MARBA-3410 file (N, C-alpha, C, O; in Angstrom, 1 decimal):
61
1.1,-1.1,0.1,-0.2,0.0,0.1,0.9,1.2,0.3,0.5,2.3,0.9 ~ 1.8,1.2,0.1,2.8,2.5,0.8,3.4,2.8,-0.4,4.1,3.8,-0.5 ~ 3.3,2.0,-1.5,4.5,2.0,-2.9,3.3,2.7,-3.8,3.3,3.6,-4.7 ~ 2.4,1.9,-3.3,1.1,2.3,-4.2,1.0,4.5,-3.9,1.1,5.3,-4.8 ~ 1.0,4.6,-3.3,0.0,5.5,-2.4,1.1,7.0,-3.0,0.9,8.2,-2.8
2.4,6.5,-3.8,2.9,7.6,-4.0,3.5,7.5,-5.3,4.6,7.7,-5.7 ~ 2.8,7.4,-5.7,3.0,7.5,-7.3,3.2,8.9,-8.3,4.0,9.1,-9.3 ~ 2.2,9.6,-7.6,2.1,11.1,-8.3,3.5,12.5,-7.8,3.7,13.6,-8.2 ~ 4.0,11.7,-7.0,5.4,12.9,-6.7,6.4,11.9,-7.1,7.6,12.2,-6.9 ~ 6.0,10.4,-7.8,7.6,10.2,-8.6,7.4,10.4,-9.9,8.3,10.3,-10.7
5.9,10.8,-10.4,6.0,10.8,-11.6,5.8,12.8,-11.8,6.0,13.3,-12.9 ~ 5.4,13.5,-10.7,5.9,15.0,-10.7,7.0,15.1,-10.6,7.4,16.0,-11.4 ~ 7.8,14.6,-9.9,9.5,14.6,-10.5,10.0,14.6,-11.6,10.6,15.4,-12.3 ~ 9.5,13.4,-12.0,9.8,12.6,-13.2,10.1,13.9,-14.5,11.0,14.4,-15.3 ~ 8.2,14.2,-13.9,8.2,15.9,-15.5,8.5,16.8,-15.4,8.4,17.6,-16.3
9.2,17.1,-13.9,9.7,18.3,-13.5,10.8,18.5,-14.5,10.8,19.1,-15.5 ~ 11.9,17.5,-13.6,12.8,17.1,-14.6,13.0,16.7,-15.9,14.1,17.0,-16.3 ~ 12.3,16.1,-16.9,11.6,15.8,-17.8,11.8,17.7,-18.3,12.7,18.1,-19.0 ~ 10.7,18.5,-17.8,10.5,19.9,-18.3,11.9,20.9,-18.4,12.3,21.6,-19.3 ~ 12.4,20.8,-17.1,13.5,21.7,-17.1,14.3,21.1,-18.0,13.8,21.7,-19.0
15.4,20.4,-18.5,15.6,19.5,-19.1,15.6,20.4,-20.5,16.5,21.0,-21.0 ~ 13.7,20.1,-21.1,13.1,20.0,-22.4,13.4,21.9,-22.7,13.4,22.4,-23.8 ~ 13.7,22.6,-21.6,14.1,23.9,-21.8,15.0,24.2,-21.8,15.5,25.0,-22.6 ~ 15.6,23.8,-21.1,17.2,24.0,-21.4,17.8,23.9,-22.8,18.6,24.7,-23.3 ~ 17.2,22.3,-23.3,17.5,22.1,-24.5,17.9,23.1,-25.5,18.9,23.4,-26.1
16.5,23.6,-25.4,15.7,24.8,-26.3,16.9,26.3,-26.0,17.1,27.0,-26.9 ~ 17.2,26.4,-25.1,17.8,27.2,-24.8,17.5,28.3,-23.9,18.3,29.0,-23.4 ~ 16.4,28.2,-23.8,15.2,29.3,-22.2,16.5,29.4,-21.5,17.5,28.8,-21.3 ~ 15.7,31.1,-21.1,16.3,31.5,-19.7,16.0,30.4,-18.3,15.5,29.3,-18.5 ~ 16.3,30.9,-17.2,16.4,30.1,-16.1,14.7,30.6,-15.8,13.9,29.7,-15.5
14.3,31.9,-15.8,12.2,31.8,-15.6,11.9,30.7,-16.6,11.1,29.9,-16.1 ~ 12.5,30.3,-17.9,11.5,29.6,-18.8,12.2,28.3,-18.3,11.1,27.9,-18.0 ~ 13.1,27.3,-17.9,12.9,26.2,-17.8,12.1,26.2,-16.2,11.8,25.1,-15.8 ~ 12.0,27.3,-15.3,11.5,27.1,-13.7,10.0,26.8,-14.6,9.2,26.5,-13.8 ~ 9.5,26.8,-15.6,8.0,27.3,-15.5,7.6,25.6,-16.5,6.6,24.9,-16.5
8.8,25.5,-17.1,8.3,24.6,-17.9,8.6,23.0,-16.7,7.8,22.1,-16.7 ~ 9.6,23.1,-15.9,9.6,22.5,-14.8,8.5,22.2,-14.4,8.0,21.1,-14.2 ~ 7.5,24.1,-13.9,6.8,23.4,-12.8,5.3,22.4,-13.9,4.6,21.4,-13.6 ~ 5.4,23.3,-15.2,3.8,22.4,-15.9,4.6,21.2,-16.2,3.9,20.2,-15.8 ~ 5.4,20.8,-16.6,5.6,19.6,-16.6,5.2,18.5,-15.2,4.4,17.5,-15.1
5.9,19.1,-14.5,6.0,18.8,-13.1,4.5,18.6,-13.1,4.2,17.5,-13.6 ~ 3.3,19.3,-12.8,1.8,19.2,-12.8,1.3,18.1,-13.3,0.7,17.2,-12.7 ~ 1.7,18.2,-15.0,0.6,17.6,-15.9,1.1,15.7,-15.3,0.4,14.7,-15.0 ~ 2.4,16.0,-15.4,2.9,14.7,-15.4,2.3,14.1,-13.6,2.4,12.9,-13.3 ~ 1.9,14.9,-12.8,1.8,14.4,-11.2,0.0,14.0,-11.3,-0.5,12.9,-11.0
-0.8,15.6,-11.9,-1.9,14.3,-12.3,-1.8,13.2,-12.5,-2.1,12.2,-11.8 ~ -1.1,13.3,-13.8,-1.3,11.9,-14.7,-0.9,10.4,-13.4,-1.7,9.5,-13.3 ~ 0.0,10.4,-12.8,-0.1,9.6,-11.6,-0.8,10.1,-10.7,-1.2,9.3,-9.9 ~ -1.0,11.2,-10.7,-2.5,10.9,-9.2,-3.8,9.7,-10.0,-4.5,8.9,-9.3 ~ -3.9,9.8,-10.9,-5.1,9.2,-11.3,-4.5,7.8,-11.5,-5.3,6.9,-11.7
-3.3,7.4,-11.5,-2.9,5.7,-11.9,-3.4,5.5,-10.4,-4.1,4.6,-9.9 ~ -2.8,6.6,-9.8,-2.6,5.9,-8.1,-4.5,5.4,-8.0,-5.1,4.4,-7.8 ~ -4.8,6.4,-8.2,-6.8,5.9,-7.6,-7.3,4.9,-8.4,-8.1,4.1,-7.9 ~ -6.8,4.8,-9.8,-7.2,4.2,-10.7,-6.7,2.4,-10.4,-7.3,1.4,-10.7 ~ -5.2,2.5,-9.6,-4.5,0.9,-8.9,-5.7,1.0,-7.8,-6.8,0.3,-7.8
-5.3,2.2,-6.5,-6.2,1.9,-5.5,-7.5,1.4,-5.0,-7.8,1.2,-3.8 ~ -8.2,1.4,-6.2,-10.0,1.4,-6.5,-9.6,-0.4,-6.9,-10.3,-1.3,-6.4 ~ -8.6,-0.6,-7.5,-8.6,-2.0,-8.8,-8.6,-2.6,-7.4,-9.6,-2.9,-6.8 ~ -7.4,-2.6,-7.1,-6.9,-3.6,-6.2,-7.6,-3.4,-5.1,-7.8,-4.5,-4.5 ~ -8.2,-2.2,-4.4,-8.9,-2.3,-2.8,-10.7,-3.2,-3.5,-11.8,-3.2,-3.0
-10.4,-3.9,-4.7,-12.1,-4.1,-5.3,-13.5,-3.3,-5.0,-14.5,-3.6,-5.6
END
């Protein structure tokens, strides 16, 4: 149960890192990098949250 509850945190971190790297590769300024990291983190975090809720409901029956 402990592992299932934290998928959204991992997804948020992966999204934030990926967004920051994407902005940096496109030559973004620090504000651009921060914005991309925040937006990608939120999007991936929401996807992870939906996956967490789905798995929790499926495993509990």
